[in-house]
C-alpha positions in Angstrom: 25.3 37.1 42.1 28.5 38.5 40.5 28.0 39.7 36.9 30.3 38.1 34.4 31.9 39.5 31.3 30.1 37.9 28.4 31.6 39.8 25.4 34.8 38.5 23.7 37.7 41.0 23.9 39.5 42.4 20.9 43.2 41.4 20.9 44.4 45.0 20.6 48.0 45.0 19.6 48.6 41.3 20.4 46.6 39.3 17.8 47.8 35.8 17.3 49.2 36.8 13.9 51.7 39.1 15.5 53.5 36.0 16.9 53.6 34.0 13.6 57.2 34.9 12.7 58.5 33.8 16.1 56.1 30.8 16.4 57.1 29.3 13.1 60.7 28.8 14.2 62.8 26.7 16.6 63.1 28.7 19.8 65.2 28.1 22.9 64.0 29.7 26.1 66.8 29.4 28.7 65.7 30.4 32.2 66.6 29.1 35.6 64.3 27.3 38.1 64.3 30.3 40.4 63.5 32.9 37.9 59.9 33.0 38.9 56.5 33.5 37.3 57.6 36.2 34.7 60.1 33.8 33.3 57.4 31.1 33.1 55.3 33.6 31.1 58.0 33.9 28.5 58.1 30.1 28.3 54.3 30.0 28.0 54.2 32.7 25.3 56.7 30.9 23.1 55.0 27.5 23.8 51.6 28.9 22.6 53.1 30.6 19.6 55.1 27.5 18.4 52.2 25.2 19.0 49.9 27.5 16.9 52.3 28.1 14.0 54.3 24.9 13.7 57.6 25.8 15.4 59.4 24.1 18.2 60.0 25.2 21.8 63.3 24.0 23.4 63.8 24.2 27.1 65.5 22.3 29.9 69.1 21.1 29.8 70.7 21.9 26.4 74.1 21.3 24.8 75.8 23.9 22.6 74.8 21.7 19.7 71.1 22.0 20.8 71.3 25.7 21.0 73.1 26.1 17.7 70.3 24.2 16.1 67.8 26.9 17.1 66.7 29.9 15.1 65.9 32.1 18.1 67.5 32.0 21.6 66.0 33.9 24.6 68.1 33.6 27.8 68.5 35.2 31.2 72.3 35.6 31.5 72.8 38.2 34.3 75.6 40.1 32.6 77.2 40.2 29.1 80.1 42.1 27.7 80.0 43.0 24.0 83.1 41.9 22.0 85.1 44.9 20.9 84.2 47.0 23.9 85.8 47.2 27.4 82.8 45.5 28.9 83.9 42.2 27.3 87.2 42.2 29.3 86.0 43.5 32.6 84.9 41.2 35.4 81.5 41.9 37.1 81.8 44.1 40.2 82.8 42.7 43.5 80.0 40.9 45.3 78.1 40.0 42.1 77.5 36.3 41.6 77.5 35.4 37.9 74.8 33.1 36.5 76.0 29.5 36.7 72.9 27.8 35.1 73.7 24.7 33.1 72.5 26.4 29.9 75.0 29.2 30.0 77.7 27.4 28.0 75.1 26.6 25.3 74.1 30.2 25.0 77.7 31.3 25.0 78.2 29.1 22.0 75.4 30.9 20.1 76.9 34.4 20.9 80.6 33.6 20.5 82.3 36.4 18.7 79.5 38.9 19.7 79.1 38.7 23.5 81.0 37.3 26.5 78.6 36.1 29.1 79.4 36.8 32.8 81.5 39.8 32.0 81.0 43.5 32.6 78.4 45.1 34.8 75.1 43.3 35.5 72.2 44.4 33.3 69.8 46.9 34.8 66.3 45.8 35.8 64.2 45.3 32.7 67.2 45.7 30.4 67.8 43.4 27.4 70.0 43.0 24.4 68.5 42.0 21.0 71.0 40.6 18.6 71.3 39.0 15.2 74.4 36.8 14.9 75.5 34.1 12.6 71.9 33.5 11.3 70.3 33.4 14.7 68.3 36.0 16.6 69.2 36.2 20.3 67.6 38.0 23.3 69.7 38.2 26.5 68.5 39.8 29.7 69.6 40.3 33.3 66.3 39.3 34.8 62.9 37.8 33.9 61.3 41.2 33.2 64.0 42.1 30.8 63.5 38.8 29.0 59.7 39.4 28.7 60.3 42.9 27.3 62.9 41.5 24.9 60.5 38.9 23.7 57.9 41.5 22.9 60.4 43.7 21.2 61.0 40.7 18.9 57.3 40.4 18.3 57.0 44.1 17.5 59.8 44.0 15.0 58.3 40.9 13.3 59.9 38.9 10.5 62.7 41.5 9.8 64.1 40.9 13.3 64.5 37.2 12.3 66.2 37.8 9.0 68.1 41.1 9.3 71.9 41.6 9.0 74.0 40.9 12.1 73.6 43.7 14.7 73.1 44.1 18.5 71.0 46.7 20.2 70.6 47.3 24.0 67.4 48.6 25.5 66.1 49.4 28.9 63.2 51.5 30.4 63.8 55.2 30.8 61.3 55.5 33.6 61.6 53.4 36.7 57.8 53.4 37.3 55.4 53.0 34.4 52.0 53.0 36.0 48.3 53.0 35.1 45.8 54.2 37.7 42.3 52.7 37.3 39.5 55.0 38.7 37.3 51.9 39.2 34.7 51.7 41.9 33.8 48.3 43.3 30.2 49.3 43.2 28.4 51.6 40.8 28.6 55.2 42.0 25.3 57.1 41.6 26.9 60.0 39.8 30.2 58.7 38.4 29.2 55.2 37.5 31.5 52.2 38.0 34.5 53.7 36.4 35.0 57.4 37.1 35.8 59.2 33.9 35.5 55.9 32.2 34.1 55.8 28.6 34.4 52.1 27.8 31.9 50.3 30.0 32.2 48.8 33.5 35.2 47.7 35.4 37.1 44.6 34.3 38.1 44.0 38.0 35.0 44.6 40.1 31.3 43.7 40.2 28.8 44.0 43.0 31.4 45.1 45.6 33.8 42.2 45.0 36.4 41.1 42.5 34.9 39.3 39.6 34.6 35.5 39.6 36.0 35.2 36.1 39.3 37.0 35.7 39.9 36.0 32.1 39.7 39.5 30.9 42.0 40.7 33.6 44.6 38.1 32.5 44.3 39.3 28.9 44.8 42.8 30.1 47.8 42.0 32.2 49.4 40.3 29.2 48.8 43.3 27.1 50.3 45.7 29.7 53.3 43.4 30.3 54.0 43.3 26.6 54.6 47.1 26.5 56.4 47.4 29.8 53.8 48.7 32.2 55.0 47.6 35.7 52.5 49.0 38.1 48.7 49.2 38.3 46.4 51.0 40.7 43.3 48.9 41.2 40.7 51.4 42.4 39.5 55.0 42.2 41.6 57.7 43.8 38.3 59.1 45.1 37.9 56.4 47.7 34.3 55.7 48.6 33.0 53.7 51.6 32.9 50.3 49.8 36.4 50.7 48.2 37.9 51.8 51.6 37.4 48.3 52.8 39.7 46.8 50.2 42.4 47.7 52.7 40.9 45.7 55.5 38.0 43.3 54.8 38.7 42.4 51.2 42.4 41.8 50.9 41.6 38.4 49.4 40.2 40.2 46.4 43.4 42.3 46.1 45.4 39.1 46.3 43.5 37.5 43.5 44.2 40.4 41.2 47.8 40.5 42.2 48.1 36.8 41.3 46.9 37.7 37.8 49.2 40.7 37.2 52.4 39.1 38.8 53.3 36.8 35.9 53.6 39.8 33.7 55.9 41.8 35.9 53.2 44.1 37.3 52.8 45.1 40.9 49.4 46.2 42.2 48.6 49.3 44.3 45.6 50.4 46.2 44.1 53.9 46.5 43.4 54.5 50.1 41.5 57.1 52.1 43.6 59.2 54.5 40.7 58.9 56.9 40.8 55.1 57.0 41.8 55.0 60.7 38.4 56.8 61.4 36.2 55.2 58.8 37.3 51.6 58.9 39.6 51.5 61.9 37.2 52.9 64.6 39.8 55.4 65.9 38.7 58.9 67.0 41.2 60.6 64.7 43.3 60.3 61.6 46.0 62.8 62.7 49.2 61.7 61.2 51.2 62.7 64.3 49.0 60.6 66.6 50.9 57.5 67.8 47.7 55.4 67.7 47.1 56.4 64.1 50.7 55.5 63.2 50.3 52.1 64.9 47.0 51.5 63.0 48.6 52.1 59.6 51.6 50.0 60.5 49.3 47.1 61.4 47.1 47.6 58.3 50.1 47.6 56.0 51.6 44.5 57.7 48.3 42.6 57.0 48.4 43.7 53.4 51.9 42.3 52.9 51.0 39.1 54.7 48.4 38.6 52.0 50.2 40.1 49.0 54.0 39.9 49.6 54.9 41.9 46.5 52.3 44.6 47.0 53.4 47.9 45.5 52.0 50.5 47.9 49.4 53.2 48.0 48.0 55.9 45.8 46.5 58.9 47.8 44.3 61.8 46.9 44.1 64.0 50.1 42.7 67.4 50.8 41.4 67.5 47.3 37.8 67.8 46.0 36.3 66.7 49.3 38.8 63.9 50.0 40.0 64.0 53.6 43.6 64.8 54.4 46.1 66.2 56.9 44.9 69.8 56.7 42.0 68.8 59.0 44.5 68.4 61.8 46.7 71.4 61.1 49.3 69.2 59.4 50.9 69.5 56.0 51.2 67.0 53.1 54.7 65.9 54.1 53.3 64.8 57.5 50.5 63.0 55.7 52.6 61.2 53.1 55.4 60.3 55.5 52.9 58.6 57.8 52.0 56.1 55.1 55.6 55.9 53.8 56.9 54.8 57.1 54.3 52.1 57.4 55.3 50.9 53.9 59.0 51.2 54.3 59.8 47.9 56.1 58.2 46.1 53.1 59.8 48.3 50.4 56.5 49.8 49.5 55.9 53.2 48.0 53.2 55.9 48.4 52.2 57.9 45.4 50.9 61.1 46.8 48.9 63.2 44.3 49.7 67.0 44.2 46.2 67.8 42.8 45.3 70.0 45.8 43.3 73.2 45.3 40.3 75.2 46.7 37.3 73.9 44.9 35.1 76.3 46.8 36.5 79.4 45.2 34.5 82.6 45.0 34.2 83.4 41.3 34.2 87.1 42.1 37.7 86.9 43.5 40.3 87.2 40.7 43.2 87.0 43.1 42.7 83.3 43.8 44.1 81.2 41.0 43.6 77.4 40.9 46.7 77.1 38.7 48.9 78.3 41.6 47.7 75.9 44.1 50.0 72.8 43.7 53.1 75.0 43.7 51.9 77.0 46.7 51.1 73.8 48.7 54.1 71.6 47.9 57.2 73.5 47.0 57.8 74.6 50.6 57.9 70.9 51.5 60.7 70.0 49.1 63.2 67.8 51.0 60.8 66.8 53.7 59.3 63.8 52.0 60.7 60.3 52.8 62.5 58.5 50.1 59.6 56.1 49.4 57.2 59.0 48.7 56.6 59.9 45.1 54.8 63.1 44.5 52.4 62.6 41.6 52.0 65.8 39.6 49.5 66.4 36.8 51.4 67.5 33.7 49.6 70.8 33.8 48.6 73.2 36.6 44.8 72.8 36.0 43.2 69.5 35.0 44.3 67.5 31.9 43.1 70.1 29.4 43.6 69.8 25.7 46.2 72.6 26.0 47.8 74.0 29.1 51.4 74.8 30.1 53.4 72.2 31.9 53.2 72.4 35.7 56.0 74.5 37.3 56.0 72.0 40.2 57.9 69.5 38.1 61.0 71.6 38.1 60.6 73.2 41.5 61.2 70.2 43.8 64.8 68.9 43.2 64.9 67.0 46.5 61.6 65.1 46.0 60.8 62.1 43.9 58.3 63.1 41.2 56.0 61.3 38.9 54.3 63.1 36.0 50.7 62.2 35.6 49.0 62.0 32.2 45.4 61.0 31.3 44.9 58.2 28.8 41.2 58.3 29.4 39.9 61.1 27.3 38.0 63.1 29.9 38.6 66.5 28.2 39.6 65.2 24.8 36.4 63.7 23.5 35.7 60.9 25.9 36.5 58.2 23.4 33.7 59.4 21.3 36.2 61.4 19.3 39.3 60.1 17.5 42.1 61.9 19.3 45.6 60.5 19.3 47.4 61.9 22.3 50.9 60.7 21.6 51.9 64.1 20.1 50.6 66.0 23.1 52.5 63.7 25.6 55.6 63.9 23.5 55.4 67.7 23.5 55.0 67.7 27.3 57.9 65.2 27.9 60.3 67.1 25.6 59.5 70.5 27.1 62.7 72.1 28.6 61.1 73.2 31.9 64.1 73.4 34.2 66.4 76.4 34.2 69.3 74.3 33.0 67.3 73.0 30.1 66.3 69.6 31.5 63.0 68.4 30.0 59.9 67.2 31.8 60.7 63.6 30.8 64.2 63.9 32.1 63.0 65.3 35.4 60.4 62.5 35.8 63.0 59.8 35.0 65.5 61.2 37.5 69.1 62.2 37.2 72.0 59.8 36.5 73.2 57.9 39.5 76.0 59.6 41.4 75.2 63.2 40.4 74.3 65.8 43.0 71.7 68.4 42.9 72.2 70.5 46.0 75.5 70.3 47.9 76.2 66.7 48.8 72.6 65.5 48.9 72.2 62.4 46.7 69.6 62.5 44.0 66.4 60.8 45.2 65.4 57.7 43.3 63.4 58.3 40.1 59.7 58.7 40.1 58.3 57.9 36.7 55.2 58.3 34.5 51.7 57.6 35.7 48.4 57.8 33.7 44.7 57.4 34.3 43.7 54.3 32.4 41.1 54.1 29.7 39.8 50.6 29.6 36.5 49.0 30.6 34.5 45.9 29.8 33.7 47.0 26.2 34.7 44.5 23.6 37.2 47.0 22.2 38.5 47.7 25.7 38.6 51.5 25.2 35.2 52.0 23.6 36.6 53.7 20.5 38.9 51.1 18.8 41.3 53.9 17.7 41.7 55.0 21.3 43.6 51.8 21.9 46.5 53.7 20.3 46.6 56.0 23.3 47.0 53.2 25.8 49.8 51.7 23.6 51.5 55.1 23.1 51.5 55.9 26.8 53.3 52.7 27.6 55.8 53.1 24.7 56.6 56.7 25.6 56.9 55.7 29.3 59.4 53.0 28.2 61.4 55.7 26.4 60.3 55.8 22.8 60.7 59.3 21.4 58.7 59.5 18.2 54.9 59.4 18.7 54.3 59.0 14.9 56.5 55.9 14.8 54.7 54.5 17.8 51.4 55.0 16.1 52.7 53.3 13.0 53.9 50.4 15.2 50.4 50.1 16.7 48.7 50.2 13.4 50.9 47.4 12.0 50.4 45.1 15.0 46.7 45.8 15.4 45.5 46.0 11.7 48.2 44.4 9.7 50.4 45.7 6.8 47.8 46.8 4.3 49.3 50.1 3.0 45.9 51.6 2.4 44.8 50.9 6.0 48.0 52.2 7.4 47.8 55.5 5.3 44.1 55.9 6.3 44.6 55.5 10.0 47.5 58.0 9.9 45.2 60.4 8.0 42.6 60.1 10.8 44.9 60.2 13.8 48.2 62.0 12.9 46.8 65.6 13.5 43.8 64.6 15.5 44.9 66.2 18.8 45.3 69.6 17.2 42.1 69.1 15.2 40.2 68.6 18.5 41.9 71.7 19.9 40.8 73.7 16.9 37.1 73.0 17.3 37.0 73.2 21.1 38.7 75.6 23.5 41.0 78.2 21.9 44.5 79.4 22.6 44.9 77.6 26.0 41.8 79.0 27.6 40.6 75.5 28.6 37.3 74.0 29.8 34.2 75.6 28.2 32.6 72.1 28.7 29.4 71.0 30.2 29.8 70.8 34.0 29.8 67.4 35.6 30.2 65.1 32.7 32.5 67.4 30.8 31.3 66.4 27.3 30.3 69.0 24.7 30.4 72.8 24.6 29.2 75.1 27.3 31.0 78.4 27.0 29.9 79.7 30.5 29.3 76.3 32.1 32.0 76.8 34.7 32.3 80.6 34.6 30.4 81.4 37.8 31.1 78.2 39.7 33.4 77.5 42.7 35.8 75.3 40.6 38.2 78.1 39.6 38.1 77.3 35.9 37.3 80.7 34.3 37.9 82.5 31.0 36.7 85.9 32.0 35.3 86.6 28.5 33.3 89.9 28.2 32.5 92.3 25.4 36.1 93.6 25.3 38.3 90.5 25.5 39.0 87.1 26.9 41.7 85.2 29.0 43.1 85.1 32.5 45.7 87.5 33.6 48.3 85.4 35.4 51.2 87.8 35.1 53.3 89.1 38.0 52.8 92.7 36.9 49.0 92.9 37.0 47.6 89.4 37.5 47.7 86.4 39.9 51.5 86.1 39.7 51.4 82.5 38.4 54.2 83.2 35.9 56.5 83.8 38.8 56.3 80.1 39.7 58.3 79.2 36.6 62.0 79.0 36.3 63.8 81.1 33.8 63.3 81.6 30.9 59.7 80.7 31.1 58.7 83.1 33.9 59.6 86.0 31.5 58.4 84.3 28.2 54.9 83.8 29.7 54.9 87.2 31.4 54.8 89.2 28.1 52.1 89.1 25.4 54.9 89.7 23.0 56.7 86.5 23.8 53.9 84.2 25.1 53.2 81.4 22.6 49.9 81.8 20.8 48.7 78.4 21.9 48.9 79.5 25.5 48.1 83.2 25.2 44.7 83.1 26.9 46.0 80.9 29.7 48.3 83.7 30.8 46.8 86.9 29.5 43.5 88.8 29.2 43.6 90.4 25.8 41.2 92.3 23.4 39.5 90.3 20.7 41.5 92.5 18.2 44.9 91.5 19.7 47.0 90.3 16.8 48.6 86.8 17.3 52.1 85.9 16.2 50.3 84.1 13.3 49.2 87.5 12.0 45.5 87.0 12.7 43.4 88.5 15.5 42.2 86.5 18.5 38.6 86.6 17.3 39.4 85.7 13.7 41.5 82.8 15.0 38.5 81.6 17.0 36.2 81.8 13.9 38.7 80.2 11.6 39.9 77.3 13.7 36.4 76.2 14.8 35.3 76.1 11.2 38.4 74.5 9.9 38.4 71.9 12.8 34.9 70.8 11.8 36.0 70.5 8.2 38.9 68.3 9.2 36.6 65.9 11.1 34.5 65.6 7.9 37.7 64.7 6.0 38.6 62.2 8.7 35.3 60.4 8.4 35.5 60.4 4.6 39.0 58.9 4.7 37.9 56.2 7.1 34.9 55.2 4.9 37.3 54.4 2.1 38.7 51.3 3.8 35.5 49.3 4.4 36.3 45.7 3.8 40.0 46.1 4.6 39.6 45.9 8.4 37.3 43.7 10.5 33.7 44.8 10.0 33.0 45.2 13.7 36.1 47.4 14.1 35.1 49.4 11.0 31.5 49.9 12.1 32.4 51.0 15.6 34.9 53.6 14.3 32.3 54.8 11.7 29.7 55.3 14.5 32.1 57.2 16.7 33.2 59.4 13.8 29.6 60.3 13.1 29.2 61.4 16.7 32.5 63.3 16.5 31.2 65.2 13.4 28.0 66.0 15.2 29.8 67.3 18.3 32.4 69.2 16.3 29.5 71.0 14.5 28.0 71.9 17.8 31.3 73.2 19.1 31.8 75.2 15.9 28.4 76.8 15.9 28.2 77.5 19.6 31.7 79.0 20.0 31.5 81.1 16.9 28.0 82.4 17.8 28.8 83.0 21.4 31.9 85.1 20.7 30.3 87.1 17.9 27.6 88.0 20.4 30.2 89.1 22.9 32.5 90.9 20.6 30.2 92.3 17.9 33.0 91.6 15.4 32.0 89.8 12.2 33.8 86.8 10.7 36.0 88.4 8.0 35.3 85.3 5.7 31.5 85.9 5.8 30.8 82.3 6.9 27.5 81.8 8.7 27.2 82.7 12.3 23.9 81.9 14.1 
């Protein structure tokens, strides 16, 4: 019998109270009969809010007088020129059919003097304008998704958006794809559990091999994601096991049920599929991507998917990686493998997200010439230009594996003729597993702002794609944009993410993927929506989270060396846990020094994979940033950092200081008991206690281990065991 979710779900950043300013007013929602389920969601949201808070919803045929009697107007208008700009005088481009809905004259009456409807270029997908004009607040959009996003921008801004001086702002998503991959198994895996690298309970989608009977939690989740602009969701683990492989064939009805729940919120669903599916579920003798029978099998399989889910997004594929099958078994490369699936998806406008996380996980630890960090660049950059247009190469932000600190992957700037998506990790696999309060917004912001390309383009710019009409090599057009993808963090826990403060990471990923640029402002936005406007609460949550990523870095792995975690589950310190394993995650610490030589001069040559100036910045210990020193160089413990301290003293100081910072975080949190819901307070208190225990363990193990290696005492005289 299918297990049901019994616990109520925390509302995260969409408590009822957030909709009070809107719901207490007279609101016109003007959409057409063919605008689909997302437009209906906007109507339903406003209907629920006005019913709850005493306002009035106006729909249907309206006159200008009806519209002018409303406080708020939300309308799909197709195109709109702003008065005082050239767009107000220019007709739409040839071939564009302006909206002729009966409500358009009424909306025009509301925006007269500000906008001219039906003029200028059509709004981009997801774009909206938010205006205050003559005492009314107006949201206009070109499509239903834009109207949904505009509605929730209004909710985020709260009462000030309904009373502020006249103004108009235009907004649209920076990244075309804003995707969350769920590493959920349909059945409980004997090692990884139901959600691989999941720290918040079981799957909200699956139970006992099938989709859950009750999808109420999934509907709540879809609403939350739609409110922050997520538009794609992967439904199952990228490590596709036998049960999950049959989602592609035997259990498409389950996929369709989930798609039905996500669709009204503008979200398309994707499946992770096994490259070996023709063998394992299709009964073929081979999965060779160049075999005509294999090509026919995938074409038929994809056709059946779209017959069941017409707006299906496509596939996510992990191939030739950590035991997952792939094209290497047949002497083929990853362009052959990705294009096989892309061509099956192309007739239906589907996309394949092909992960670049490919490396030798059977490395000989004795061999210092093999470098896991090099692997993605070595495998994929020779294939630039060979991937079909509906292939997106999904590249982890760093060359290793979602570490607390590592350089950005050189692959992101090295494939100008390939669509790329940058992959982040919302689930805190290597950042405290949602036992530790670690706000990752500053880390992601640092990554997205990093000027990786030789011409200064940032990681975020490369992921978003270049402006339409530019060229990047000769006359080759720029491929469509990729986007941002992240591994999701939710489970069936009542707080969704296990640690209530980890909700901020899910929110921040979505807002940064949309295009917000200030992670501190995003955190402030989340606090206000989730916990209200109490200044003491706001200040305390900032005190806990603002510097929490760097605090975690201080008491764990130093100077970019990475890992030093317990093998398998990856929680807690283990200095040599991976040092003599086949996984390629080494620090090479001995009595004389620590770090990995990745230079061109004497090491693995990894620095040579970067464009200028970074290939030379990282090559020299004189110019390499302190926070990445041990990622690129093996240095003596007495090496003096740019900060003026030695490597060994830095290790001693930061691990002690990091623990002290966690103690201060817990003390700050304790001061607001009674100001936040008690269950929320209690859960955070419990998690902070575990964080303090773990940080103490990290502090004492790391300080002791490296004193025993180096023989150099802590200059401060603090206790070393």
